[in-house]
C-alpha positions in Angstrom: -38.1 -12.5 -36.8 -36.0 -15.7 -36.6 -33.4 -16.8 -39.1 -35.5 -19.8 -40.1 -38.5 -17.6 -40.6 -36.4 -15.3 -42.9 -35.3 -18.3 -44.9 -38.9 -19.5 -45.4 -39.8 -16.0 -46.5 -37.1 -16.0 -49.2 -38.0 -19.5 -50.4 -41.8 -18.9 -50.6 -41.8 -15.4 -52.0 -40.9 -15.6 -55.8 -39.7 -12.0 -56.1 -37.5 -12.1 -53.0 -36.3 -15.6 -54.1 -35.3 -14.2 -57.6 -33.4 -11.2 -56.1 -31.7 -13.6 -53.8 -30.5 -15.8 -56.6 -29.3 -12.8 -58.6 -27.2 -11.5 -55.8 -25.9 -15.0 -55.2 -24.9 -15.4 -58.8 -23.1 -12.1 -58.8 -21.2 -13.1 -55.7 -20.2 -16.4 -57.3 -19.0 -14.6 -60.5 -16.8 -12.3 -58.5 -15.3 -15.3 -56.8 -14.9 -17.6 -59.8 -14.7 -15.4 -62.9 -11.5 -13.6 -63.9 -11.2 -9.9 -63.9 -11.2 -9.9 -67.7 -14.5 -11.8 -67.9 -16.1 -9.3 -65.5 -14.7 -6.0 -66.8 -13.4 -6.7 -70.2 -9.8 -7.2 -71.5 -6.8 -5.7 -69.9 -5.0 -2.9 -71.8 -2.3 -5.3 -72.9 -5.0 -7.5 -74.6 -6.5 -4.5 -76.3 -3.1 -3.4 -77.5 -2.3 -6.9 -79.0 -5.8 -7.1 -80.6 -5.4 -3.7 -82.1 -1.8 -4.2 -83.1 -0.8 -0.7 -81.8 0.3 0.9 -78.6 -0.5 4.5 -78.0 2.1 6.3 -75.8 1.8 9.8 -74.5 5.0 11.8 -74.0 6.6 15.3 -74.1 8.2 17.1 -77.0 11.8 17.9 -75.8 15.4 16.7 -76.3 15.2 13.8 -73.8 11.7 12.5 -74.5 10.7 12.9 -78.2 11.5 15.1 -81.1 11.8 14.9 -84.9 15.1 15.4 -86.7 15.2 15.2 -90.5 11.8 13.4 -90.5 13.1 10.9 -88.0 11.7 10.4 -84.6 14.3 10.6 -81.8 14.7 11.0 -78.1 15.6 8.7 -75.2 12.0 7.9 -74.2 11.0 7.4 -77.9 13.8 4.9 -78.4 12.8 3.0 -75.3 9.1 2.8 -76.2 10.0 1.9 -79.8 12.0 -1.0 -78.4 9.0 -1.9 -76.2 6.6 -1.8 -79.2 8.9 -4.1 -81.1 9.1 -6.4 -78.1 5.3 -6.6 -78.2 5.3 -6.9 -82.0 2.9 -3.9 -82.4 3.0 -0.5 -84.1 3.9 2.6 -82.0 1.8 5.7 -82.0 3.1 8.8 -80.2 0.8 11.5 -78.6 2.4 14.8 -77.4 1.2 16.4 -74.2 2.0 19.9 -72.9 1.5 19.4 -69.2 1.8 16.6 -66.6 -1.9 16.8 -65.7 -2.9 16.4 -69.4 -0.9 13.2 -69.7 -2.6 11.6 -66.6 -6.1 12.7 -67.7 -5.6 11.3 -71.2 -4.3 8.1 -69.7 -7.3 7.7 -67.4 -9.8 8.5 -70.1 -8.4 5.8 -72.3 -6.8 8.1 -75.0 -3.4 6.6 -74.3 -2.1 3.2 -73.2 0.9 4.4 -71.2 3.0 7.5 -70.3 6.7 7.5 -71.1 8.0 11.0 -70.5 10.8 10.9 -67.9 7.9 10.8 -65.3 9.1 10.8 -61.7 7.3 8.5 -59.3 5.4 10.9 -57.0 2.9 10.5 -54.2 0.7 13.0 -56.0 0.0 10.5 -58.8 0.5 7.1 -57.1 -3.2 6.9 -56.0 -4.4 7.6 -59.5 -2.1 5.6 -61.8 0.3 2.6 -61.7 4.0 3.1 -62.1 6.5 0.6 -63.5 9.7 -0.3 -61.9 12.2 2.6 -62.0 14.6 2.7 -64.9 16.6 5.9 -64.0 17.3 8.0 -60.9 17.4 11.8 -61.1 17.7 14.8 -58.8 16.7 18.4 -59.3 19.8 20.6 -59.8 20.6 24.3 -59.5 21.7 25.7 -62.9 23.8 28.9 -63.1 26.2 30.4 -65.5 29.8 29.1 -65.2 31.0 32.5 -64.2 28.6 32.8 -61.3 30.7 31.9 -58.3 28.2 33.3 -55.8 25.7 30.4 -56.1 27.3 27.1 -55.0 24.9 25.5 -52.5 21.2 25.4 -51.9 21.6 28.0 -49.0 23.0 30.5 -51.6 19.6 30.7 -53.2 18.3 32.9 -50.3 17.3 36.3 -51.6 17.5 35.2 -55.3 15.0 35.1 -58.2 14.7 31.7 -59.8 13.1 31.2 -63.2 11.1 27.9 -63.8 8.3 26.8 -65.9 4.9 27.2 -64.3 3.2 24.0 -63.1 6.4 21.8 -63.0 7.9 19.8 -60.2 10.6 22.5 -60.0 8.1 25.0 -59.0 6.7 22.7 -56.3 10.1 22.0 -54.9 10.9 25.7 -54.7 7.6 26.4 -53.0 8.5 23.7 -50.4 11.7 25.6 -49.7 9.6 28.8 -49.2 7.4 26.9 -46.7 10.5 26.0 -44.8 11.4 29.7 -44.5 13.8 30.3 -47.4 13.4 33.7 -48.8 13.4 33.2 -52.6 11.4 34.7 -55.5 10.0 32.2 -58.0 9.3 33.6 -61.5 6.8 31.1 -62.9 7.0 31.2 -66.7 4.3 30.0 -69.1 5.1 27.4 -71.8 8.9 27.7 -71.8 10.9 24.4 -72.0 13.6 23.7 -69.4 16.2 23.6 -72.2 15.4 27.1 -73.2 15.7 28.3 -69.6 19.1 26.6 -69.4 20.1 28.5 -72.6 19.0 31.8 -71.1 21.2 31.1 -68.0 24.1 30.3 -70.3 23.5 33.6 -72.1 23.2 35.5 -68.7 19.6 36.5 -69.5 18.5 34.7 -66.3 20.7 34.1 -63.2 19.2 30.8 -61.9 16.9 28.0 -63.1 16.3 24.4 -61.9 16.5 21.2 -64.0 16.4 17.5 -63.5 20.0 16.1 -63.6 19.4 14.1 -66.8 18.0 17.2 -68.5 20.9 19.4 -67.2 23.5 16.9 -68.2 22.2 16.4 -71.7 22.0 20.2 -72.3 25.6 20.8 -71.2 26.6 19.7 -74.7 24.6 22.5 -76.3 25.1 25.2 -73.7 28.5 24.5 -72.0 28.4 27.9 -70.2 25.5 26.6 -68.0 26.7 24.4 -65.1 25.1 22.4 -62.3 25.6 23.4 -58.7 23.9 21.9 -55.6 21.0 19.5 -55.7 17.7 20.5 -54.2 15.3 17.9 -52.9 15.6 14.1 -52.7 16.5 11.8 -55.5 13.6 10.7 -57.7 12.9 7.5 -59.7 11.7 7.7 -63.3 9.2 5.2 -64.5 6.5 4.6 -67.1 2.9 4.8 -66.0 -0.3 2.9 -67.0 -4.0 3.0 -66.1 -4.8 1.6 -62.6 -6.6 -1.4 -64.2 -3.7 -2.3 -66.6 -2.0 -4.9 -64.4 -1.0 -7.2 -67.3 0.5 -4.3 -69.3 2.4 -3.2 -66.2 3.8 -6.7 -65.7 4.9 -6.8 -69.3 6.7 -3.5 -69.0 8.6 -4.6 -65.9 9.6 -7.8 -67.7 10.8 -5.7 -70.6 13.0 -3.5 -68.5 14.6 -6.6 -66.9 15.3 -8.0 -70.4 16.8 -4.9 -71.9 19.0 -4.2 -68.9 20.3 -7.7 -69.0 21.0 -7.9 -72.7 22.6 -4.4 -73.0 19.8 -2.8 -75.0 19.0 -0.2 -72.3 22.7 0.7 -72.0 23.0 1.1 -75.7 20.0 3.5 -75.8 21.2 5.3 -72.8 24.7 5.8 -74.3 23.1 7.1 -77.5 21.9 10.2 -75.6 24.0 10.4 -72.4 27.3 8.7 -73.1 30.4 10.5 -71.8 28.3 13.4 -70.5 29.7 12.6 -67.1 33.2 13.2 -68.6 32.2 16.7 -69.6 35.1 18.7 -71.2 34.1 22.3 -71.0 37.1 23.6 -72.8 36.8 21.2 -75.7 33.1 21.8 -76.2 33.5 25.6 -75.9 36.2 25.4 -78.6 33.9 23.2 -80.8 31.1 25.7 -80.5 33.4 28.5 -81.5 34.8 26.6 -84.5 31.4 25.8 -85.7 31.1 29.5 -86.2 34.6 30.4 -87.3 35.8 27.4 -89.4 32.9 25.2 -90.5 31.3 27.8 -92.9 34.4 27.7 -95.1 33.9 24.0 -95.9 30.2 23.5 -95.5 29.3 23.5 -99.2 32.0 20.9 -99.9 30.8 18.8 -96.9 27.2 18.9 -98.0 28.1 18.0 -101.6 30.2 15.0 -100.7 27.7 13.8 -98.0 24.9 14.0 -100.6 26.9 12.2 -103.2 27.7 9.2 -101.0 24.4 9.1 -99.0 25.4 10.5 -95.6 23.9 13.1 -93.4 26.2 16.1 -93.7 26.2 16.7 -90.0 27.7 13.2 -89.6 30.5 14.0 -92.0 31.2 17.4 -90.3 31.4 15.7 -86.9 33.9 13.2 -88.3 36.0 15.9 -89.9 36.1 17.8 -86.6 37.2 14.7 -84.8 40.0 14.2 -87.3 41.3 17.7 -87.8 39.2 20.3 -85.9 38.3 21.8 -89.3 42.0 22.6 -89.9 42.8 22.1 -93.5 46.6 22.1 -92.9 46.5 19.5 -90.2 49.1 16.7 -90.2 49.4 13.9 -87.7 52.7 12.4 -86.5 51.6 9.1 -88.2 51.5 10.7 -91.6 47.8 11.6 -92.1 46.9 14.8 -93.9 44.2 17.5 -94.2 40.7 17.8 -93.0 39.9 14.1 -93.1 43.4 13.0 -92.2 44.0 10.9 -95.3 47.0 8.7 -95.6 49.3 8.7 -98.6 48.0 5.2 -99.5 44.4 6.2 -99.4 45.1 9.4 -101.3 46.9 7.5 -104.1 44.1 4.9 -104.4 41.6 7.8 -105.0 44.0 9.8 -107.2 44.2 12.8 -104.9 46.7 15.3 -106.3 46.7 17.7 -103.4 46.2 16.2 -99.9 45.6 19.7 -98.5 43.0 20.7 -101.0 39.7 20.8 -99.1 37.5 19.5 -101.9 39.8 16.6 -102.9 40.4 15.7 -99.2 36.8 15.7 -98.2 35.4 13.9 -101.2 38.1 11.2 -101.0 37.6 10.8 -97.2 33.8 10.4 -97.5 34.3 8.0 -100.4 36.6 5.9 -98.2 34.0 6.0 -95.4 31.3 4.8 -97.8 33.6 1.9 -98.9 33.9 0.9 -95.2 30.2 1.3 -94.7 29.4 -1.0 -97.6 31.9 -3.6 -96.3 29.9 -4.0 -93.0 26.5 -4.5 -94.6 25.7 -7.3 -92.2 25.2 -4.6 -89.6 22.2 -2.3 -89.6 21.4 1.3 -88.7 23.6 3.0 -86.2 25.6 -0.2 -85.6 26.8 -0.1 -89.2 27.8 3.6 -89.1 29.6 3.2 -85.8 31.5 0.2 -87.1 32.5 2.1 -90.2 33.7 5.0 -88.1 35.8 2.6 -86.0 37.3 1.1 -89.2 38.1 4.6 -90.5 40.0 5.1 -87.2 41.8 1.8 -86.7 41.5 -0.1 -90.0 39.0 -2.7 -91.2 41.4 -5.6 -90.3 41.2 -4.9 -86.6 37.5 -4.6 -86.8 37.2 -8.0 -88.5 39.4 -9.4 -85.7 37.1 -7.9 -83.1 34.1 -9.4 -84.9 35.7 -12.9 -85.0 36.5 -12.6 -81.3 32.9 -11.6 -80.6 31.7 -14.8 -82.3 34.0 -16.8 -80.0 32.5 -15.1 -77.0 29.0 -15.7 -78.2 28.4 -12.0 -78.9 26.6 -10.6 -82.0 29.5 -9.6 -84.2 27.3 -7.1 -86.1 26.4 -5.1 -83.1 28.6 -2.1 -82.0 27.9 -2.9 -78.4 29.7 -6.3 -78.9 32.7 -4.6 -80.4 33.0 -2.2 -77.6 33.7 -5.3 -75.5 36.0 -7.1 -77.8 38.1 -4.3 -79.3 39.7 -3.5 -75.9 40.6 -7.2 -75.5 42.8 -6.9 -78.5 45.3 -5.1 -76.3 45.9 -8.3 -74.3 48.3 -11.0 -75.4 45.7 -13.7 -74.6 43.5 -12.4 -77.3 45.6 -10.6 -79.9 48.1 -13.5 -80.2 45.6 -15.4 -82.4 44.2 -12.3 -84.1 45.0 -12.0 -87.9 46.0 -8.4 -87.5 47.6 -8.7 -84.1 47.8 -6.0 -81.4 45.2 -3.2 -81.5 44.8 -0.1 -79.3 41.2 -1.1 -79.0 40.0 1.5 -76.6 40.9 4.3 -79.0 38.2 3.6 -81.7 35.6 3.3 -79.0 36.4 6.8 -77.7 36.7 8.0 -81.3 33.2 7.0 -82.1 31.9 8.4 -78.8 33.5 11.8 -79.6 32.1 11.9 -83.1 28.6 11.3 -81.9 28.9 14.0 -79.2 30.0 16.5 -82.0 27.2 15.2 -84.3 24.6 15.6 -81.6 25.5 19.2 -80.9 25.7 20.1 -84.7 22.4 18.3 -85.3 20.7 20.6 -82.7 22.3 23.6 -84.4 21.5 22.4 -87.9 19.0 25.1 -88.7 21.8 27.7 -88.5 23.3 26.2 -91.6 20.3 24.7 -93.4 19.3 28.0 -95.0 22.8 29.1 -96.0 23.3 30.2 -99.6 25.6 27.2 -100.1 23.0 24.7 -99.1 22.2 22.0 -101.7 18.7 21.0 -102.7 17.3 18.1 -100.7 17.7 14.6 -102.0 14.6 12.9 -103.4 
């Protein structure tokens, strides 16, 4: 049958002609209509229409957890910033396993995954990954006293405890395939942080953890240390449905923005700052003193914190930074007691005995509240950090740093801005015009960092003290 004969058949047969037109129209629509017109709106459009983004994550110290009715975690803070960037509400869904996160994403029960998810060939054919935002590597974790395990080769003949179904298990199985004789103890439903704790307590000899997880948990379990890395470096990213191209583009734009304007660094520092400068001796001493010294003062700390509207763990961390919970502490500069009050501050608050724990703590917290109220232009953590810095170096130097921030086109009410301008007040070019002159500007920055490390540790140990007989009733 010739081509012309086929054409005549199509034109003369009504049924064939109708089918031909239908196929032709479908083809034209594929060519000229947008993907949204053919298959419906992209995930981003649905999110904007609904006014809510649903994010699936994990319940752990580095992804998402609740502390005093407040959502926290590195991943949570990032996605909260992203939801604010979109101008929509944030809804969090918790998953127990990696497979569950992917399946719920693919079935439309979540808009994206944000869970310290490594980009992996296993998943790349099923979901779309954003640009990377952090690089990690799996690390061997042992007790500090274990000098036998130093490199990956020292794992031969050893038993290693990991959670079942994790990337850690897969990496260890790869080592087995390459001929390494290791025993893998695959445990059901036990978080990596708990495995690290068991290594710190010598209950297990070895576990494996991603570097970011291991570094974060060194604060809480300083007896556990990282040895050699196993496997290659991995990139962490967020993940979306394979059809969510517009949402993926928006996520990548968001990461570019927050890395440029310092928001990413601020969130990173909130959880990981100074972890690289880990001081084992200092943290070991802190953990011991939480047991031996803090209980003597905890009732007073809670009472003063409640009176002036602070979290008692914040005040306890500040006191430790000032005096290491030593009531007879005295600095060469003439500061006294648990909160290192000066004579001038003590007189202004009518303190009769600088070494009396109750008078010292109540006056110190009252002074902190005064500073906190002075910087009401700042909000949230920025306001607290600025008040801490003022407690350390004086409100005058902080005001100088804020004025300098304005000159440099930085937001004077953001702590991130002051971490840039305070160190400049050591330089003649900048402090010569400052109202309060020279300032050892690096010191208040380190001071705030140390307080937040101590606070973070105590916050994770809060339950040890919440049920104590001296505990006060919760505020309404």
